[in-house]
C-alpha positions as CSV (number, residue, x, y, z in Angstrom):
1,M,74.2,63.0,102.2
2,T,76.9,60.6,103.2
3,L,78.9,60.9,106.4
4,A,82.1,61.8,104.4
5,A,80.3,64.6,102.6
6,R,78.9,66.0,105.9
7,I,82.4,65.9,107.5
8,E,83.9,67.7,104.5
9,S,81.2,70.3,104.6
10,F,81.8,70.9,108.3
11,R,85.5,71.2,107.7
12,K,85.0,73.8,105.0
13,L,82.7,75.8,107.2
14,A,85.0,75.6,110.2
15,A,88.0,76.6,108.0
16,E,86.1,79.6,106.7
17,W,85.0,80.6,110.2
18,L,88.5,80.3,111.6
19,R,90.0,82.3,108.7
20,G,87.5,85.1,109.4
21,L,88.3,84.9,113.1
22,Y,92.0,85.2,112.5
23,H,91.6,88.1,110.1
24,G,89.4,90.0,112.5
25,M,91.4,89.4,115.7
26,I,95.0,89.4,114.4
27,S,95.7,90.4,110.9
28,H,93.3,93.3,110.2
29,P,94.1,95.6,113.2
30,A,97.8,95.0,112.8
31,Y,97.7,95.8,109.1
32,E,96.0,99.1,109.8
33,K,98.5,100.1,112.5
34,I,101.5,99.1,110.3
35,E,100.0,101.0,107.3
36,T,99.5,104.1,109.4
37,Q,103.0,103.9,110.9
38,A,104.5,103.5,107.4
39,E,102.6,106.5,106.2
40,D,103.9,108.6,109.1
41,H,107.5,107.5,108.3
42,E,107.0,108.4,104.6
43,D,105.6,111.8,105.6
44,A,108.6,112.5,107.9
45,F,111.0,111.6,105.1
46,M,109.2,113.8,102.5
47,L,109.1,116.7,105.0
48,A,112.9,116.3,105.6
49,C,113.5,116.2,101.9
50,F,111.2,119.0,100.8
51,P,110.6,121.5,103.7
52,D,110.4,124.4,101.2
53,A,106.9,123.3,100.3
54,F,105.8,124.5,103.7
55,G,108.0,127.6,104.0
56,I,110.7,126.0,106.1
57,P,114.2,127.0,104.9
58,S,116.6,124.1,104.4
59,P,120.2,124.2,103.4
60,V,120.0,120.8,101.7
61,S,117.1,121.7,99.4
62,Y,119.5,122.0,96.5
63,Y,120.6,118.4,96.9
64,T,117.1,117.0,97.6
65,A,115.7,118.7,94.5
66,E,117.5,115.9,92.6
67,L,115.1,113.4,94.1
68,L,112.0,115.2,92.9
69,P,111.8,113.4,89.5
70,F,111.8,110.1,91.3
71,L,109.3,111.1,93.9
72,E,107.0,113.3,91.8
73,D,104.1,110.8,92.0
74,E,104.2,110.7,95.8
75,F,105.0,114.4,96.2
76,E,101.6,115.7,95.1
77,A,99.7,113.2,97.2
78,W,102.0,113.9,100.2
79,E,101.6,117.7,99.9
80,R,97.8,117.4,99.8
81,R,97.8,115.0,102.7
82,M,100.0,117.3,104.8
83,W,97.8,120.3,104.1
84,D,94.6,118.4,104.9
85,R,96.0,117.0,108.2
86,G,94.9,119.0,111.3
87,S,98.1,118.4,113.1
88,L,100.5,115.6,114.0
89,L,99.2,115.6,117.6
90,E,95.6,115.3,116.3
91,R,96.6,112.3,114.2
92,K,98.5,110.6,117.0
93,G,95.7,111.3,119.4
94,H,93.2,109.6,117.0
95,Q,95.6,106.7,116.6
96,Y,95.7,106.1,120.4
97,H,92.0,107.0,121.0
98,F,92.5,110.3,122.9
């Protein structure tokens, strides 16, 4: 094995190791937090649009019903996710390790 081949092999190994280090230290935890926060915002939006699904009366339900054809794919998953969730406090507590 020539010196140039050994150097190239070391550079590839170092690049792979640094990529894994970057992913583990910076990108992966941030991605999970951003994804969780986006899901919380989506849940709040859907609850504001469709409170009737949980028995909360809303005067704007007539107008938000027009959004239902556009959000039908997300609506069923959201409703299932909201019923399965213990509470918002439980989720936030888990998010901040309480």
